[in-house]
C-alpha positions, 0 to 999 in steps of 0.5 A: 499499499503507497503512503499518502501523498503528503507522508511521501513528502517529508518537506511539506510536513515540515512546512505545515508543522512550522506554519502550525507553530507560528500561528500557535505562537502569534495567537498566544501572544496576541491581544485578544487570546493571549498575552498582549506582547504583539499588538493587533496592528502587527497581527494584522501584518502577519496575517497579510504577510501570510496572504502575500506568501500564498499568492507568491506560491502562485507566481512561483507555480506558473514562473518557477515551474512552468517558465511563464513570467506573468506580470499580471498575477497581482491583477487576480489578487486585487480582482479577489479582493474587489469581489469580496470588498462589494459584499463587505461595503454593501452589508455594512451600509445596509446596517447603517441605512437600516438603523438610521431609517428605523425611527422614520414615521413611515417605514421605508419600502425595499427600494428606498433603502436601496436607493439609500445604499446606492447614495451612500456607497456611490455618493463619492463619485456623484451617482446613487444607482448601482451598477450592474456589477453590484448585482450579486453584492447582497449575497456572500455566497455569490461574491465569494463564488465570484472570487473564483470565477472572475479572476478564473475566467479572466485568466482562461480566457487570456491564456487561451488567446496567448497560448494558442497563438504560442506567444512565449518568453518576454512577449508573453510578460508584456502582454500580461502587463498590458492586460494588468495596466488596462484593468488599472486604468478602467478601475480608476475611472468613476464609471467603472462601478467600483468608485474609481479612485476612491476604491472600497474602504472600511472592509476591516469591519465585518458586518453583523460582527460585535467582536473588536478588531483584536479577535478579528484579526486573529480570525483572519490570521488562522484563515490565511494560515489555513489557506497557505497551508491548503494552497502549499499542498495543492502546489506541491501536489501540481508539481509532483509526478508525471504532470510536475514533470511535464510541467517542468519540461515545458519550462526547460524545453517547450518545443521537445515537450511539444515534439513528444506529443504532449499539449502544451497549450493545455498544460500552460492553460491549466496552471495559468488558470490555477495560479489565477485563482489561488491569486484571487483567493489570497487577495480575498483574505488580504484586503479585509485586513487591510481595510481598503483596496483601490486601483493602485493595488492593481498597478503593474508595479505590484506585480513586478514586485511579486516577481522580485519576491519570488527570485529573492526567495528562490525560484522553482522552490515553493517554500522559497517563494514563501520565504521570499514574500515573508522577508520581503513583507516584514522587512518593508514593514520595518523600513516604511514604518519608520522603525530604522532610525535615518543616518545623518551624513552631514550633506544628505541624510538618509531616510530609509523610507524614502530608500526602501524600494532602492534597496529592494532593487538593488537586492534583487539585483545581487540575488540575480547575480550572485545568488540565483537559487536565493534565500531557498538556496541557503536551506539547500546547503543546510540540509546538505542537498546540493547536487553533486557535480554531474556530466551529461545531458539529462534523459527526461525533464524531471530534475534528478533524472538520470544522465547519460554515462550514469547507471552503467554496470 
């Protein structure tokens, strides 16, 4: 009898155990369920970091394993946030309107309530009518379904058009960035139906929940940790076995894999769509913790940052993507939060808030030049898993395949 998939991959067990210990430790030191050593704002930062680790996993799967450098996956992340944000804004505003109309001498009609909600939400952009895209905003199950369906359908259509035309390499990266830019510019317009540049705000207030932000932040931390755990297991399962070998073969030599009879476009479309859905789920958990989402979150630069995180952590290693995203997120909070003192040089004062992006870009360049395996490569050194110096061409696309000249008696 074969052992379960997780038991055959000790690295997954190590990751899940480390994630469980981290989540439990934060819970026991939180203000809601523990000693209060960790503030509520930092708990939210850690919860958002777990969401960024999840979208980094998606980026590593599509880029590190399949070889598709997508510069548009943060667009799917933002769409997931918008889908759940619509329900949060509608339900919260509905409660506010109901309380305001409770003492009215004449009970309002259902249409009057809807009109009042529309005025509250869209008054900032000079409108009071609900756009068509808000049709399901009053239903949480429907909006949760749209978290998956909208980004998934967009990725499916875009990927089908791009892959069937056999667009690859830098041209495909430019196309994904163009898609992201087009979506961002559309969302900036007031006519988009998503409040234009104002975005959706107040998302940290869960409708009907009386618990304080300290408790809610822990709930979201748990949900983010569970999503990351499931996402890690799913990605590890996808890249294992024959399917994973074909995916890595597409990355290394797409023409050879096509010559062997595999449907390269089908594999790439599946990976592209799956990772878009994973990114959207991460966004749906991230923005209620952030409290606001606006079109700036979907800008192309955000997807470029995502690629930098994966490169710093170690492309082609699932744990490397998690490490990269967590490292950059925490260090970014440290530098941009004013926790690092400025350095006076007499003629100039180095303010790390302004220089953080320069440091991030420099880190990316240094990793690319001198440590292409990223931070994850350090774990290879510690674990003693550096591959020996092997010569000859691979017989197969999978990592560790037998090579020419090996295995002879």
